[in-house]
N, C-alpha and C positions, 0 to 999 in steps of 0.2 A: 266072619259072618258077613254076608252081603246085605246091603240095605237099598231101599228106594229113597230118594230125596223127594219129599212131597211138599207142595204148596197149594193151599186152597185160597183163592183170591176172588174178592168181589170188587165192584167198581170203587168201593169206599175203604176197603181194608183187607189185610191178610188175615184170614180166619184161622189158619193153621199152617205151621211150617216145621218140618222135622224129618228125621230118618225113621222109616218104618220097615217092617218085614214083608207086608203084603197089603193089597187093596182088593176088595171084592164088591161087586155090584151086579146089576143086570141091565142090559139094553134091549132093543127090539129083537135081537137074535137069541137072547137068553142070558143066563148067568155067566160071569167070567171072573177070573182072578188075575191080578198083575203081580208078578213075583220078580225079584232081581234077575236080570238077564232076559226079560220079556222082549219080544220083538217090538219095534216101533208100532204105536197103536194110537188111534184117536176114535172117540165115540161120544155119542150124546146119551145122557141119562135123563129119564123123565119119571118122576115120582117113584124112584127106587132108592133105598138106602145105600149109602157108600160106607163100607165098613173098613176101617184102617186097623191093622193088627201091628202091635208093637212088641218089644221085648217083655219078658216076664208075664206073658199071656194077657197084657193090657190091650184094650181095644177101644176105639172111638167110633161112634156111628153118627153120620151126618145125613139129614133128610132135606134135600133141596127139591123144589118143583122141577127145575131143569138145571143140568150141569153139563159141561164139556170136559172130558178127561183126555189128556194127551200124555203119552209116555214116549220119551226118547232117551235112550242110553241111561236108564235108571233114574231119570228125572221126570217126575209126574207132576203135571200142572192140572189143577181142577179149577175151572172158571164157572162162577155162578153169580146170581144176583139175588140177595136175600129179600129184596123188595118185591119179588114176584109172588110171594106167598098169598 
């Protein structure tokens, strides 16, 4: 099974780090999913949940006012600042 390696980072801490099956959210163009093997990708998310799906149907949902998501070769970095709430 292929995975994405995900890191959610703020200026003060790493909020989440681990292997996941997929990531879903929405940007100004609409809803999207990032799956293993996805093309290189970068986007800005504003007030849209970021849903991380893991094995055994587990999932995490993060709500940030603003975040930048970048994917390169199955490595997804999500940059945000929790103090923007």
